[in-house]
C-alpha positions in Angstrom: -47.2 12.5 24.2 -43.6 14.2 24.1 -41.1 12.8 21.7 -38.3 13.4 24.0 -38.2 12.9 27.9 -35.1 13.4 29.6 -35.7 12.0 33.4 -32.7 12.7 35.7 -33.2 10.0 39.1 -31.8 12.3 42.1 -31.3 11.5 45.8 -30.2 14.1 48.3 -28.5 15.5 44.9 -29.0 19.5 45.1 -25.3 20.4 44.3 -25.0 18.4 41.3 -29.1 19.3 40.3 -27.4 23.0 41.0 -24.1 22.3 38.8 -25.7 20.1 35.7 -28.8 20.8 35.5 -29.0 24.3 33.9 -26.9 22.1 31.1 -29.3 19.9 30.6 -31.9 22.7 30.2 -29.8 25.0 27.8 -28.8 22.3 25.8 -32.3 19.3 25.4 -34.9 22.8 24.1 -36.5 19.8 22.0 -36.9 17.6 25.5 -39.6 17.4 28.7 -37.8 17.3 31.5 -38.4 15.9 34.4 -36.7 15.7 38.1 -37.3 12.0 39.3 -36.8 12.6 43.0 -36.2 9.7 45.0 -37.2 10.2 48.6 -34.7 13.1 49.5 -34.2 13.9 52.9 -32.6 17.4 51.7 -34.3 20.5 51.0 -34.4 19.2 46.5 -37.9 20.1 46.2 -38.1 23.3 46.8 -34.4 23.8 45.3 -36.4 22.7 42.2 -39.5 24.6 42.8 -37.9 28.3 42.9 -34.8 28.0 40.6 -36.1 25.4 37.8 -39.9 25.8 37.4 -40.1 24.5 34.3 -38.9 20.9 35.4 -41.3 18.5 36.0 -41.2 16.9 39.4 -42.5 13.1 40.2 -41.3 12.4 44.0 -41.4 9.6 44.9 -41.6 9.1 49.0 -39.1 6.4 49.7 -35.8 5.6 48.0 -36.6 3.0 45.9 -32.8 2.9 44.5 -31.5 3.1 40.8 -34.0 0.8 39.5 -36.5 1.0 41.7 -36.8 4.7 41.2 -37.0 4.6 37.2 -39.8 2.3 37.4 -41.5 4.2 39.4 -41.2 7.8 37.3 -41.3 6.2 33.9 -44.6 5.0 34.5 -46.1 8.5 34.5 -43.9 9.6 31.9 -45.8 9.8 28.1 -43.0 9.8 25.5 -42.1 8.3 22.6 -37.5 8.1 23.8 -36.7 8.1 27.2 -33.0 9.3 28.7 -32.1 8.5 31.7 -29.6 11.0 32.6 -27.5 10.4 35.9 -28.0 14.1 38.0 -23.9 13.7 38.0 -23.6 14.7 34.0 -22.9 17.5 32.0 -23.9 17.2 28.6 -22.9 19.2 24.9 -24.6 20.9 22.4 -26.5 18.5 20.1 -26.0 15.5 22.4 -29.5 14.1 21.4 -30.2 14.8 17.7 -27.8 13.1 16.1 -28.9 9.2 18.5 -32.7 10.5 17.5 -32.1 10.2 13.9 -30.1 7.0 14.6 -32.7 5.4 15.8 -35.8 6.5 13.6 -33.3 5.2 11.0 -32.6 1.4 12.1 -36.2 0.4 14.0 -34.5 -2.8 15.2 -32.7 0.0 17.8 -33.6 -0.9 21.3 -31.2 1.4 23.0 -28.1 3.8 22.5 -25.7 5.7 24.5 -23.7 8.6 23.9 -19.2 9.1 24.5 -19.2 9.4 28.0 -15.6 11.5 28.9 -14.8 11.6 32.8 -16.1 15.2 34.0 -13.2 15.3 36.6 -10.2 14.5 33.9 -11.9 15.4 30.3 -9.6 14.3 28.3 -10.0 10.6 29.6 -13.1 7.8 28.8 -14.9 7.6 32.1 -15.6 4.2 33.9 -19.0 4.1 34.1 -19.7 3.0 29.7 -17.4 5.5 28.0 -17.0 4.4 24.3 -20.0 1.5 24.6 -20.4 -1.8 27.0 -18.9 -5.3 26.2 -18.9 -8.4 28.0 -17.0 -11.8 27.4 -17.5 -14.9 28.0 -17.8 -15.3 31.5 -19.8 -12.8 31.6 -18.1 -9.9 32.5 -18.4 -6.6 31.5 -16.1 -4.1 30.1 -15.9 -0.3 28.1 -14.4 0.2 25.1 -12.1 2.5 26.5 -12.0 1.0 29.7 -11.4 -2.1 30.8 -11.4 -3.1 34.9 -9.9 0.7 36.3 -7.8 1.0 33.3 -9.1 4.3 31.2 -7.9 5.4 27.8 -7.4 9.0 27.0 -9.4 10.3 24.0 -8.3 11.0 21.0 -11.0 10.5 18.4 -10.7 7.0 18.1 -13.8 5.7 18.8 -15.8 8.7 16.8 -17.5 6.3 15.7 -21.5 4.4 15.6 -21.0 1.2 16.5 -23.2 -2.4 18.2 -22.2 -2.8 21.2 -23.6 -5.1 24.3 -24.5 -2.9 26.8 -25.5 0.8 27.0 -24.6 2.8 29.9 -27.6 3.3 32.9 -25.1 7.1 33.0 -27.3 8.6 29.7 -29.3 5.8 28.5 -31.3 6.6 25.5 -34.2 3.6 25.0 -37.0 3.7 23.4 -40.0 3.9 26.1 -42.2 1.4 24.6 -39.4 -1.2 24.6 -39.1 -0.3 28.2 -41.9 -0.9 29.5 -42.4 -4.2 27.3 -38.9 -5.6 29.0 -40.2 -5.2 32.3 -38.2 -1.9 33.1 -35.2 -2.6 35.5 -34.6 -5.2 37.7 -35.6 -4.0 41.0 -33.6 -6.8 43.3 -30.8 -5.3 41.4 -31.1 -1.7 43.1 -27.8 -0.4 41.3 -25.2 -1.4 39.7 -25.3 -3.6 36.3 -28.9 -3.4 36.0 -28.4 -1.2 33.0 -26.6 -4.9 31.3 -29.2 -6.8 32.3 -31.7 -4.8 30.5 -29.7 -4.3 27.7 -28.6 -7.9 27.8 -33.1 -8.9 27.7 -33.2 -6.4 24.7 -30.6 -8.2 22.6 -32.4 -11.8 23.7 -35.6 -10.4 22.5 -34.6 -9.3 18.9 -33.4 -5.4 19.6 -30.1 -3.5 19.2 -28.0 -2.1 21.1 -25.7 0.7 19.7 -22.5 3.6 21.0 -23.1 6.8 19.0 -19.5 8.8 19.0 -21.2 11.9 18.0 -23.0 12.5 20.8 -20.3 13.6 24.2 -21.3 13.7 28.0 -19.2 15.0 30.8 -19.9 12.6 34.0 -18.5 12.8 37.5 -18.9 9.4 38.8 -19.3 7.8 42.0 -22.5 9.9 42.8 -24.7 7.4 43.4 -22.1 4.7 44.5 -18.3 5.7 45.3 -15.9 3.5 43.5 -14.1 2.2 46.3 -17.5 1.8 47.8 -18.1 -1.7 49.4 -21.7 -1.5 49.1 -21.0 -1.1 45.2 -18.4 -4.0 45.7 -21.3 -6.4 47.3 -23.7 -5.8 44.4 -20.6 -6.0 41.6 -20.8 -9.4 42.9 -24.3 -10.3 43.3 -25.6 -8.8 40.0 -23.2 -10.3 38.3 -23.9 -13.5 39.5 -26.9 -13.1 38.9 -26.3 -11.6 35.4 -25.3 -15.1 34.5 -27.4 -17.1 35.9 -30.5 -15.4 34.7 -29.4 -15.3 31.1 -26.8 -17.9 29.5 -27.7 -21.1 28.2 -28.1 -24.1 30.6 -24.9 -25.5 28.2 -22.7 -22.8 29.6 -24.0 -22.1 32.9 -23.3 -25.5 34.4 -19.9 -24.9 34.2 -19.3 -20.7 33.9 -21.1 -20.3 37.1 -18.9 -22.5 39.0 -15.9 -20.9 37.1 -17.3 -17.5 38.0 -17.3 -18.1 41.8 -14.0 -19.6 42.2 -12.6 -15.9 40.1 -15.1 -14.1 43.0 -12.9 -15.9 45.7 -9.5 -15.0 44.2 -10.7 -11.7 43.8 -11.7 -11.6 48.1 -8.5 -12.8 48.7 -7.0 -10.1 46.5 -9.1 -7.8 48.7 -7.4 -9.3 51.8 -4.1 -8.5 50.5 -4.3 -5.0 49.6 -6.0 -5.1 52.2 -9.5 -4.5 52.5 -11.4 -6.4 54.8 -14.6 -4.5 53.9 -14.3 -5.5 49.9 -13.2 -8.8 50.6 -16.8 -9.3 53.4 -18.8 -7.6 50.9 -17.5 -10.4 48.4 -18.6 -13.6 51.3 -22.1 -11.0 51.4 -22.6 -10.7 47.5 -22.3 -14.7 47.5 -24.6 -15.0 50.1 -27.8 -12.9 49.4 -26.9 -15.0 45.8 -27.4 -18.2 46.9 -29.7 -17.4 49.8 -31.9 -16.0 46.9 -32.1 -19.1 44.0 -35.1 -19.5 44.4 -35.9 -16.3 43.5 -33.2 -16.3 40.9 -34.5 -19.8 39.2 -37.8 -18.3 38.9 -36.3 -15.1 36.8 -34.5 -17.0 34.5 -37.7 -19.5 33.8 -39.9 -16.3 32.8 -37.0 -14.8 30.4 -37.2 -18.1 28.8 -40.9 -18.3 28.5 -41.1 -14.8 26.6 -38.0 -14.5 25.1 -36.9 -17.9 24.3 -33.7 -17.0 22.2 -30.6 -16.9 24.0 -28.9 -15.3 21.5 -26.5 -12.0 21.6 -24.3 -11.0 19.1 -21.8 -8.0 20.0 -19.2 -10.4 22.8 -15.8 -11.1 23.7 -15.5 -15.3 23.2 -12.4 -15.1 25.8 -11.6 -15.0 28.9 -11.3 -10.9 29.9 -9.3 -11.5 33.2 -6.8 -13.7 31.7 -6.1 -11.4 28.9 -6.0 -7.9 30.5 -4.3 -10.0 34.6 -1.7 -12.3 32.4 -1.2 -10.4 28.8 -1.2 -7.0 29.6 -4.4 -5.9 26.8 -5.8 -2.9 28.3 -7.4 -1.8 24.9 -10.4 -3.1 22.9 -7.8 -3.2 20.2 -5.2 -5.4 22.0 -7.6 -7.6 22.3 -8.9 -7.7 18.9 -12.1 -5.6 19.1 -11.8 -3.4 16.4 -15.3 -2.7 14.8 -18.1 -5.2 16.4 -20.3 -6.1 14.0 -24.2 -7.7 13.6 
């Protein structure tokens, strides 16, 4: 069994692989490197065979989405630790060892992420993960270093090692055994917020999620779905409702879910004012699909109640992020009063 396997999911991403795969090979000598091709229709596979013969390729016949693509590939990878790495990520020297050392030091840790900086603006944190994922009382995700669309400059303020609520799917280190025990990524999510759901399940199962500031990677962002894409808006709102429905205790769900739906309609109205009709329609479509699939959501919720039993999580923001950010201008975790998350 390989100690560490780096798995890069690819769909028609030859450009990114050409640009970033050399950095992965150069700085990951201790790991097996795998490209999981998700039914690409370009010439990615012949390109890899010719230019990077040392890289293992696992190919699916169709695009299974982010979640399905990884679940398909990882069933065929034997390793102690997986690193799920986006194809649009540039890694740096020493990015693996500090995180593996932290895993070995604390067996309670199930997933870890490094510092995520922007490849396009290297002095800023990047949207997808930044310095570790957090979540508020209504299930709105945010990050140390990024709240909604406000990105912080990197000044060494997050050169720490702390527990967080979720670790980014752009560069997710995870114990392979736990990945399979918990059923991998929820394929109904297709892409977007699936890592939050997985980390929520990890915590409910009694494991920890961490951020390690001594490991740094640079992420282009939008390589799978553009941040301005109505399709991403759809997944954001649909999967956000699924998150709170699956994981909140009933005593909280009965009022928080309707509140979330109300705030979503406020967001849809804001999209109309921008104007951005496709995004507003994406919110409506997300709600329609969530409600039409409620039976499936109920089955998943009951399954988790039976398997995990506990609803306990330890790192979260117990206030309303929407109000704090939009009404009171709290655009950093320091202003929110989150300095050092504790378990």
